[in-house]
N, C-alpha and C positions, 0 to 999 in steps of 0.2 A: 499554442495549441499543438499537441503532438499528432503526428500522422497516425492514421488508423493501423491497427495490427494487420499483418498479412492475412488475407482471406476474409477480412471483415465484410459483412454485407450491410448495405445501407438500411437503416431502420432496425438493425439488429442489436441495439443497446449500446452499452459502453464500448468505445473503441479500444481502450487500454485497460485491461482487467487489473493491472497493477495500480492504476490511478486511485481508485477508492481506498486501497490499502495504504498508499502513501498519504492520502488525506487523513485517514484515521490515525496514522502514526503522528502526523504533524499536529493534529488536535491534541493527542495524548501528551506529546512533548510540551506543547504550549501550556497545557493545563497542569503540568508538573506530575503527571501520572507515571511517566517513564522518562529516563534520561535520554538525551540525544544520542549518546554513545550506545545505549542499549537498543534503541530503535534502529540505528545505522547497522549495528551488528546483526540484528534479527533480519532486516530486509536483505542484507548482502548474503547471509547464510542461506536463506530460502524465503523469498518474498511471499510464497504461497502459504507459509506457516508462520509468518512474522507476527501476526495479530494473536494467534493462539499461544505462541511461545512467550509472549509478553502478558498474557491474560487479558487481552483486549477484545476478544471475539464475542 
C-alpha cells in the first residue's frame, strides 16, 4: 500500500491519483492492447496523459 499523497484528506477518495492510470495500463498490457514498452514510455513521459496518448481513455 502506498502512502497517501501530500495534502490528502481522509475520505477524499483515491490517495494516489496515478494508481488508477497504472492499473489501466497494466490491464491493457496484459490484454495485448499495448506493448509494455509503449506503456512505460507513456507513463514516464507524462502519466497524466498516458492513457490518452495510447488511445485508452
